[in-house]
KEKE-3310 file (N, C-alpha, C; in steps of 0.2 Angstrom, whole numbers, plus 5000, padded with zeros to 4 digits):
npx = (5004:5002:5010:5001:4992:5000:4997:4987:4996:4990:4980:4973:4956:4945:4940:4923:4916:4910:4917:4929:4940:4941:4929:4919:4920:4917:4903:4898:4899:4891:4879:4877:4876:4864:4855:4856:4851:4838:4834:4834:4824:4813:4812:4805:4792:4776:4771:4758:4744:4734:4738:4740:4752:4757:4770:4775:4784:4801:4804:4813:4829:4838:4831:4823:4831:4834:4823:4812:4797:4782:4766:4755:4754:4745:4739:4734:4726:4721:4708:4697:4688:4691:4697:4692:4689:4702:4709:4703:4708:4721:4723:4723:4731:4747:4754:4758:4760:4744:4741:4751:4764:4775:4777:4773:4760:4755:4763:4767:4767:4778:4788:4793:4806:4812:4806:4798:4790:4786:4787:4788:4799:4805:4816:4820:4808:4796:4784:4771:4760:4748:4736:4726:4718:4707:4698:4687:4695:4694:4687:4696:4705:4698:4694:4706:4712:4703:4705:4719:4725:4737:4746:4744:4742:4754:4762:4759:4761:4775:4782:4791:4788:4789:4778:4778:4784:4782:4766:4763:4760:4748:4740:4726:4710:4705:4716:4723:4715:4715:4728:4729:4720:4726:4737:4732:4732:4733:4740:4742:4747:4739:4734:4745:4748:4737:4737:4750:4749:4739:4745:4756:4749:4745:4756:4761:4773:4783:4779:4771:4755:4743:4729:4716:4704:4689:4682:4669:4668:4677:4671:4658:4661:4667:4671:4676:4686:4694:4699:4706:4716:4723:4718:4715:4703:4695:4695:4687:4674:4675:4673:4661:4651:4653:4648:4645:4642:4635:4630:4639:4649:4656:4650:4656:4664:4670:4676:4673:4673:4668:4655:4660:4673:4674:4670:4682:4691:4687:4689:4703:4705:4700:4706:4709:4696:4690:4697:4694:4680:4680:4687:4690:4681:4688:4690)
npy = (4994:5011:5026:5038:5052:5068:5080:5095:5110:5122:5136:5133:5127:5138:5137:5136:5151:5150:5140:5143:5150:5164:5166:5161:5171:5182:5179:5178:5191:5198:5193:5197:5211:5211:5207:5217:5228:5223:5222:5236:5241:5235:5242:5253:5250:5243:5228:5225:5222:5231:5244:5261:5266:5278:5290:5304:5319:5318:5324:5326:5322:5315:5306:5299:5294:5281:5275:5275:5281:5289:5295:5300:5302:5293:5296:5293:5295:5284:5271:5277:5272:5272:5263:5254:5262:5267:5255:5253:5264:5261:5252:5258:5269:5277:5275:5275:5260:5254:5245:5248:5242:5248:5257:5271:5276:5281:5291:5307:5324:5330:5320:5320:5325:5330:5341:5351:5364:5356:5342:5329:5318:5302:5291:5287:5287:5296:5309:5319:5325:5325:5316:5317:5308:5311:5311:5307:5308:5300:5289:5284:5279:5269:5261:5256:5250:5240:5232:5230:5230:5239:5241:5250:5262:5264:5267:5280:5286:5284:5289:5301:5312:5309:5305:5298:5283:5267:5259:5246:5229:5223:5234:5242:5249:5258:5261:5268:5279:5284:5288:5299:5307:5309:5316:5327:5329:5324:5309:5300:5303:5307:5320:5328:5322:5326:5340:5343:5339:5348:5360:5359:5359:5372:5379:5382:5386:5378:5365:5352:5350:5348:5339:5339:5327:5321:5305:5305:5316:5311:5299:5304:5311:5303:5300:5312:5314:5303:5307:5318:5312:5306:5295:5288:5294:5284:5275:5280:5276:5265:5270:5275:5269:5272:5278:5287:5278:5280:5271:5261:5264:5261:5263:5273:5266:5270:5264:5263:5277:5293:5305:5318:5316:5311:5322:5330:5323:5325:5338:5339:5336:5346:5355:5346:5341:5353:5355:5344:5346:5357:5355:5356:5350:5341:5349)
npz = (5000:4997:5003:5015:5008:5008:5020:5017:5015:5015:5022:5038:5042:5050:5067:5073:5079:5092:5098:5102:5114:5114:5107:5116:5126:5119:5116:5129:5134:5126:5129:5142:5140:5133:5143:5152:5145:5143:5156:5160:5152:5158:5170:5166:5164:5170:5178:5178:5168:5169:5172:5169:5157:5154:5156:5165:5161:5167:5183:5194:5190:5196:5203:5194:5185:5189:5184:5192:5195:5200:5197:5206:5223:5236:5251:5268:5284:5289:5293:5288:5278:5264:5256:5246:5235:5233:5230:5217:5210:5210:5200:5188:5187:5190:5206:5224:5234:5239:5249:5258:5258:5254:5263:5262:5263:5275:5279:5287:5281:5286:5285:5273:5267:5255:5244:5232:5222:5212:5214:5226:5235:5241:5247:5234:5227:5218:5216:5209:5212:5226:5235:5249:5261:5274:5290:5303:5318:5330:5325:5317:5326:5333:5322:5316:5327:5330:5319:5317:5329:5338:5328:5316:5322:5328:5317:5315:5327:5330:5320:5310:5317:5331:5345:5356:5364:5355:5355:5367:5362:5367:5371:5376:5370:5379:5387:5377:5376:5389:5391:5383:5389:5401:5397:5391:5377:5360:5358:5348:5335:5325:5324:5321:5309:5300:5301:5296:5283:5279:5281:5272:5260:5258:5255:5241:5235:5239:5239:5229:5220:5231:5237:5249:5255:5261:5265:5260:5251:5242:5237:5233:5222:5213:5199:5194:5203:5200:5188:5190:5198:5188:5180:5164:5152:5145:5155:5166:5168:5176:5189:5191:5199:5212:5228:5243:5258:5272:5282:5282:5291:5306:5323:5336:5351:5362:5375:5393:5394:5400:5397:5398:5397:5384:5377:5380:5373:5360:5359:5359:5346:5338:5328:5318:5315:5311:5299:5291:5290:5281:5270:5252:5238:5225:5210)
capx = (5000:5006:5010:4996:4993:5002:4992:4988:5000:4987:4977:4968:4949:4944:4935:4917:4918:4908:4920:4936:4940:4939:4923:4915:4920:4913:4896:4896:4899:4885:4873:4877:4874:4857:4851:4856:4847:4831:4832:4833:4818:4808:4812:4801:4785:4774:4770:4751:4741:4729:4741:4742:4759:4759:4775:4775:4791:4805:4805:4820:4833:4842:4826:4820:4837:4833:4817:4806:4793:4775:4762:4751:4754:4739:4741:4728:4727:4719:4702:4691:4684:4692:4701:4689:4690:4709:4711:4701:4712:4728:4723:4722:4736:4753:4754:4762:4756:4738:4742:4757:4770:4781:4778:4772:4753:4753:4768:4765:4770:4785:4792:4795:4811:4814:4800:4798:4783:4784:4787:4791:4802:4807:4819:4820:4801:4795:4777:4770:4754:4746:4729:4726:4711:4706:4692:4686:4701:4692:4685:4703:4708:4694:4693:4712:4714:4699:4708:4726:4728:4741:4751:4743:4743:4762:4765:4758:4764:4782:4785:4796:4786:4787:4775:4779:4786:4777:4761:4764:4756:4742:4737:4718:4707:4704:4723:4725:4711:4717:4735:4728:4716:4731:4742:4728:4733:4733:4746:4742:4750:4734:4733:4751:4748:4733:4739:4756:4748:4736:4750:4759:4744:4744:4762:4763:4780:4788:4776:4767:4748:4740:4722:4714:4697:4686:4679:4662:4669:4681:4666:4652:4664:4672:4673:4680:4692:4699:4702:4711:4721:4727:4715:4713:4696:4692:4694:4683:4668:4675:4672:4654:4647:4655:4645:4647:4637:4637:4628:4645:4654:4655:4649:4661:4663:4673:4675:4674:4675:4662:4653:4664:4680:4673:4671:4689:4695:4685:4692:4710:4706:4696:4709:4708:4689:4689:4700:4690:4674:4681:4691:4686:4680:4692:4686)
capy = (5000:5018:5031:5042:5058:5073:5085:5102:5115:5128:5139:5128:5129:5141:5134:5140:5156:5149:5134:5145:5154:5171:5167:5161:5177:5187:5178:5179:5198:5200:5190:5201:5217:5210:5206:5224:5232:5221:5224:5243:5242:5233:5248:5258:5247:5239:5221:5224:5225:5236:5250:5266:5266:5285:5292:5311:5321:5318:5331:5325:5318:5310:5300:5296:5290:5274:5272:5274:5287:5288:5302:5303:5299:5293:5295:5293:5294:5277:5270:5282:5269:5274:5258:5251:5267:5268:5249:5253:5269:5258:5248:5262:5274:5276:5277:5271:5254:5256:5241:5251:5238:5252:5262:5278:5278:5285:5296:5314:5328:5332:5315:5321:5331:5332:5343:5358:5366:5351:5335:5326:5311:5298:5284:5286:5287:5303:5310:5326:5327:5321:5315:5316:5306:5312:5310:5308:5305:5294:5283:5281:5275:5263:5256:5253:5246:5234:5227:5229:5231:5245:5242:5256:5268:5265:5271:5288:5288:5283:5291:5307:5317:5305:5308:5293:5276:5263:5256:5239:5225:5222:5240:5242:5256:5262:5263:5273:5285:5286:5291:5305:5311:5311:5321:5333:5331:5318:5305:5295:5306:5309:5327:5330:5320:5330:5347:5343:5339:5354:5366:5358:5361:5379:5381:5380:5388:5373:5359:5351:5351:5343:5340:5335:5326:5316:5299:5307:5320:5306:5294:5307:5314:5298:5301:5319:5313:5299:5311:5323:5308:5303:5290:5290:5295:5278:5271:5283:5272:5260:5274:5278:5266:5273:5283:5286:5275:5281:5265:5256:5267:5258:5268:5273:5262:5274:5260:5266:5284:5296:5310:5323:5313:5311:5329:5332:5319:5328:5345:5338:5335:5351:5357:5341:5341:5359:5354:5339:5349:5363:5353:5357:5345:5341:5351)
capz = (5000:4996:5009:5015:5004:5012:5022:5013:5018:5015:5028:5041:5042:5056:5071:5074:5084:5099:5101:5104:5121:5113:5105:5121:5130:5115:5117:5136:5135:5122:5133:5148:5138:5132:5149:5155:5141:5144:5163:5160:5149:5163:5175:5164:5163:5176:5176:5178:5162:5170:5174:5163:5156:5153:5161:5165:5160:5173:5187:5198:5186:5201:5205:5188:5182:5190:5181:5197:5195:5200:5196:5212:5230:5240:5258:5272:5291:5290:5296:5286:5274:5257:5253:5240:5230:5231:5226:5210:5207:5209:5194:5182:5187:5194:5213:5229:5236:5243:5255:5262:5258:5253:5269:5261:5263:5281:5282:5288:5276:5288:5284:5266:5267:5248:5240:5229:5219:5206:5216:5232:5234:5247:5246:5227:5224:5216:5215:5206:5216:5232:5237:5256:5263:5281:5293:5310:5321:5335:5321:5315:5332:5334:5317:5315:5333:5329:5313:5317:5335:5338:5322:5312:5326:5329:5311:5316:5333:5331:5314:5310:5323:5337:5350:5361:5362:5352:5360:5368:5358:5370:5373:5375:5368:5385:5388:5372:5378:5396:5390:5380:5394:5406:5394:5388:5370:5355:5358:5342:5329:5320:5324:5318:5302:5296:5301:5292:5276:5277:5280:5265:5254:5258:5253:5234:5233:5241:5238:5223:5221:5236:5238:5255:5254:5266:5261:5257:5245:5237:5234:5230:5216:5211:5192:5194:5207:5197:5182:5193:5200:5182:5176:5157:5151:5144:5161:5171:5169:5182:5195:5191:5203:5219:5231:5250:5262:5279:5286:5283:5296:5313:5328:5341:5357:5368:5381:5399:5393:5402:5392:5399:5394:5376:5375:5380:5367:5353:5359:5357:5338:5335:5322:5313:5313:5307:5292:5288:5288:5276:5264:5246:5233:5219:5204)
cpx = (5004:5005:5004:4997:4995:4997:4993:4992:4997:4984:4972:4961:4948:4939:4929:4919:4916:4912:4927:4935:4938:4932:4918:4915:4916:4905:4894:4895:4892:4879:4872:4874:4866:4853:4851:4851:4839:4829:4830:4826:4812:4807:4806:4794:4783:4772:4762:4748:4736:4732:4742:4749:4762:4764:4775:4783:4795:4805:4811:4824:4837:4837:4824:4825:4837:4827:4811:4803:4785:4772:4759:4752:4748:4741:4734:4730:4725:4712:4696:4687:4685:4696:4699:4690:4698:4712:4709:4706:4719:4728:4724:4727:4742:4753:4758:4757:4750:4738:4748:4763:4776:4782:4777:4765:4752:4758:4765:4769:4777:4790:4796:4800:4813:4807:4801:4791:4781:4784:4789:4794:4804:4810:4819:4813:4799:4788:4776:4764:4752:4739:4730:4719:4711:4699:4692:4691:4699:4690:4691:4705:4705:4694:4700:4714:4710:4702:4715:4729:4731:4746:4750:4745:4751:4765:4765:4761:4771:4785:4790:4794:4784:4784:4775:4782:4781:4773:4764:4759:4749:4738:4730:4716:4707:4711:4725:4721:4713:4724:4733:4724:4721:4736:4739:4729:4733:4740:4747:4746:4746:4734:4739:4750:4743:4735:4745:4754:4743:4740:4754:4755:4743:4750:4764:4770:4785:4785:4772:4760:4746:4733:4720:4706:4695:4683:4673:4664:4673:4676:4661:4655:4669:4675:4678:4686:4697:4702:4707:4717:4726:4724:4713:4705:4692:4691:4690:4677:4669:4674:4665:4650:4648:4650:4646:4641:4639:4635:4634:4650:4651:4654:4655:4659:4665:4673:4677:4676:4668:4661:4658:4671:4679:4673:4678:4693:4693:4688:4699:4710:4701:4699:4708:4700:4687:4691:4696:4683:4674:4685:4687:4686:4685:4688:4686)
cpy = (5006:5022:5036:5049:5063:5078:5092:5107:5122:5130:5134:5131:5132:5138:5138:5144:5154:5143:5137:5149:5161:5171:5166:5167:5182:5186:5179:5187:5201:5198:5195:5208:5217:5210:5213:5228:5230:5223:5232:5245:5240:5238:5253:5256:5244:5232:5220:5227:5230:5243:5255:5267:5273:5287:5300:5313:5320:5325:5331:5320:5313:5304:5296:5292:5283:5271:5271:5281:5286:5295:5304:5299:5299:5292:5296:5292:5287:5276:5274:5279:5270:5268:5255:5256:5267:5261:5250:5258:5265:5254:5252:5268:5273:5279:5273:5264:5255:5251:5243:5247:5242:5257:5269:5280:5282:5289:5303:5318:5330:5326:5316:5327:5334:5334:5350:5359:5361:5344:5335:5320:5309:5292:5282:5285:5294:5304:5318:5329:5323:5322:5313:5314:5307:5311:5310:5304:5299:5288:5280:5277:5269:5258:5253:5249:5240:5229:5226:5229:5238:5246:5248:5262:5270:5268:5278:5290:5288:5285:5297:5312:5313:5308:5304:5287:5272:5260:5249:5235:5224:5228:5240:5249:5260:5265:5269:5280:5288:5290:5298:5310:5314:5317:5327:5334:5324:5315:5299:5297:5308:5316:5330:5328:5324:5337:5348:5344:5345:5360:5365:5361:5368:5383:5379:5382:5382:5366:5358:5352:5346:5344:5335:5334:5321:5310:5301:5311:5315:5302:5298:5311:5310:5299:5307:5318:5309:5302:5315:5318:5305:5298:5292:5290:5289:5273:5274:5280:5267:5264:5277:5275:5268:5279:5282:5283:5276:5275:5260:5258:5264:5264:5268:5269:5266:5270:5264:5273:5288:5302:5316:5322:5313:5318:5332:5329:5323:5335:5344:5338:5341:5354:5352:5341:5347:5358:5350:5342:5354:5361:5354:5351:5346:5343:5347)
cpz = (5000:5002:5009:5011:5009:5014:5018:5018:5018:5022:5031:5042:5049:5060:5072:5080:5091:5102:5104:5111:5120:5111:5111:5125:5126:5116:5124:5137:5132:5126:5139:5146:5136:5138:5152:5152:5143:5151:5164:5157:5154:5168:5173:5162:5170:5173:5176:5171:5163:5171:5168:5163:5154:5158:5160:5164:5167:5177:5191:5194:5190:5203:5199:5184:5183:5187:5186:5197:5195:5200:5203:5218:5233:5247:5262:5279:5293:5294:5294:5280:5266:5253:5247:5234:5228:5228:5219:5207:5206:5203:5188:5182:5191:5201:5217:5230:5241:5249:5260:5262:5257:5258:5268:5262:5269:5284:5282:5283:5279:5287:5277:5266:5260:5245:5237:5226:5214:5209:5223:5231:5241:5246:5239:5224:5224:5214:5213:5209:5221:5234:5245:5259:5271:5283:5300:5314:5326:5331:5318:5320:5333:5328:5315:5321:5332:5324:5314:5323:5335:5332:5318:5316:5328:5323:5312:5322:5334:5324:5315:5315:5329:5343:5357:5359:5359:5357:5361:5364:5361:5373:5371:5372:5374:5387:5384:5374:5384:5395:5387:5385:5399:5403:5392:5381:5366:5356:5353:5336:5324:5319:5320:5310:5298:5296:5297:5285:5274:5276:5274:5259:5253:5256:5246:5231:5234:5241:5232:5225:5226:5237:5245:5254:5260:5262:5257:5251:5240:5234:5230:5223:5213:5204:5192:5198:5203:5191:5185:5195:5194:5178:5169:5156:5149:5150:5167:5172:5174:5188:5196:5196:5211:5222:5239:5253:5269:5284:5287:5288:5303:5318:5333:5348:5363:5375:5388:5399:5395:5396:5392:5396:5386:5374:5375:5374:5361:5353:5357:5349:5335:5329:5316:5310:5309:5300:5288:5286:5282:5270:5257:5242:5228:5213:5198)
residu = (GLY:GLY:SER:PRO:ALA:PRO:ARG:SER:LEU:GLY:ARG:ARG:CYS:MET:GLN:PRO:LEU:HIS:THR:THR:LEU:ALA:GLY:LYS:VAL:PHE:PHE:PHE:LEU:ASN:ALA:VAL:VAL:ALA:VAL:VAL:ILE:PHE:SER:SER:ASN:LEU:CYS:ASN:ILE:THR:LEU:SER:ASP:ASN:ILE:ASN:LEU:HIS:ARG:SER:PRO:PRO:ILE:ASP:GLU:ASN:VAL:THR:ALA:ALA:GLY:ILE:PHE:CYS:ASP:THR:LEU:VAL:THR:SER:GLN:GLY:GLY:VAL:GLY:SER:THR:SER:TYR:LEU:ARG:GLN:PHE:GLU:LYS:TYR:ALA:ARG:THR:ASN:ASP:ILE:GLY:ASP:ARG:ASP:GLY:LEU:LYS:HIS:LYS:ALA:ALA:SER:CYS:TRP:LYS:SER:HIS:ASN:SER:SER:SER:ILE:SER:PHE:ASN:GLY:ARG:CYS:PHE:SER:LYS:VAL:LEU:VAL:VAL:ILE:GLY:ASP:PRO:LEU:HIS:THR:ILE:GLU:SER:THR:TRP:ARG:ARG:PHE:GLY:VAL:ASN:HIS:LEU:ASN:LYS:LEU:ARG:SER:GLY:CYS:ASN:LYS:VAL:GLY:ASP:PRO:TYR:LYS:LYS:ASN:THR:THR:LEU:HIS:GLN:ILE:TYR:THR:GLU:MET:LEU:ASP:ALA:GLY:LYS:ASP:MET:THR:GLY:ILE:ASP:HIS:TYR:VAL:GLN:SER:TRP:TYR:LYS:ALA:SER:GLN:ASP:ARG:LEU:ASN:TRP:PRO:GLU:ILE:LYS:LEU:VAL:THR:THR:GLN:THR:LEU:TYR:ASP:ASN:ALA:VAL:GLU:ASN:ALA:LYS:TRP:LEU:GLY:VAL:ASN:ASP:GLU:ASP:LEU:CYS:HIS:PHE:SER:GLU:PHE:SER:PHE:ASN:LEU:SER:LYS:MET:HIS:SER:LEU:SER:LEU:PRO:ASN:VAL:THR:LYS:SER:GLU:ALA:GLU:ARG:LEU:ASN:GLU:MET:PHE:LYS:ASN:VAL:THR:HIS:ILE:ALA:ARG:ASN:VAL:THR:GLU:ILE:PRO)
# end
């Protein structure tokens, strides 16, 4: 048998790019770039199909550079019966978490250190307008205590304007009222919460547009309010069935509180009551 034919001395065939070390590095880097671009795009959308994807022009570039921006902050003293409306609103416009998982819903205005006539921001969240839902302070105390114990009240009491140490877990309604009667003033933080937002709403040079409403004005003007909040016209129909129902409000129990003590408690909240009675409806 003859000798094997000699190998060609010409140029060797190039290996496929993905099989070489340099090729593997090249594909890896391209994959990383693709993931980064995809992730960046995700920052600018919401995972809910119901959310309005309209984005307002950036107000604070340092905040919006991370892709985190919401149009309207919804805040409430709690226990005023507005949750069903706010849950509906959350489906159709950009806002903070109505369940307060982000810790923004019950913060007093004094907690928001970064603010100007266009926006407010807190921990990277930026808002261009604010809706504040207020109501009867004693109803807030009893409603939130009945559902959450002292957890909700501790958010108001131990916040940026601390009025006392957090309530102990087993604190009763009677003990909450007794402490206030002994101190001669509100010890829950509700008074400060409402007055801080009212004061901010009057200062348009240093705060964005702020509207204070009661649950009744919120519900009785449901469609108009939704439009002001940023809901698109085609979605306003989802708010037409709302109306205020006083019968759903629980009556106060005021356990072991005399008539004169009840009058003193109401006197402590006279400024809040005055504000709640005089807030204007959203045009």
